C-alpha positions, 0 to 999 in steps of 0.5 A: 501541507494539505493534499488536494484529493482531486490530484490523483497523480500525486496521490498515486505517487504517494501510494507507491512510496507508501507501499514501498515504505510498508514493505521496507518496514516489514522486511526490516522486522523480519531481518531483525527477527532473524538476526537480532541486528539493532540496525534493523530495529532502528530502521523500523522506527525511522521507516515507521515515522516516515510512513506515518507522516506521509500516510497522514496526508491521504488518510484522516487520522481521526478514524483509526479503523480507516487508518489501519484498513488503509495501511493494510490495503496498501500493504496487500496491494504491494504484496499482490504486485510482488506475486504478479512479478513472480508469476510473470518471471515464470511465464504464468501470465494468467496468474500474473494478470489476476495478481495485478488486477487484484493489486489495482482493486486494492488500490482502488478501494484505498482511493475510494475509502479515502475519497481521493479522485472521482467516484467514491462508490465501492460497488464500482470496484471489480475484483477477479475473486 
């Protein structure tokens, strides 16, 4: 199965799924660390295999640094969305907006580095930093 890198909609759907798989993997690791319950240890293995399978359609495996950077970009984007949601729930709109913008910046960098969609120039990406 090959992904058409021009199909940004499919890539975006995959990115959302991957971000959630990364979050599940991290939550399972923390849960295992707290309670040593083997079901979380087993969950980590299953989720990691799924994440690896699907990220492989977006990221070239022969470049291990790009693979790792891509995973961390998606994990960071998911974290920024969660931060934005928390700020939103406490009516801190400016902080929420910045977190959401930074999440979009991280996703844009993922798309650019993996040459998905249109322009592949990191200079086009703006950050609220």
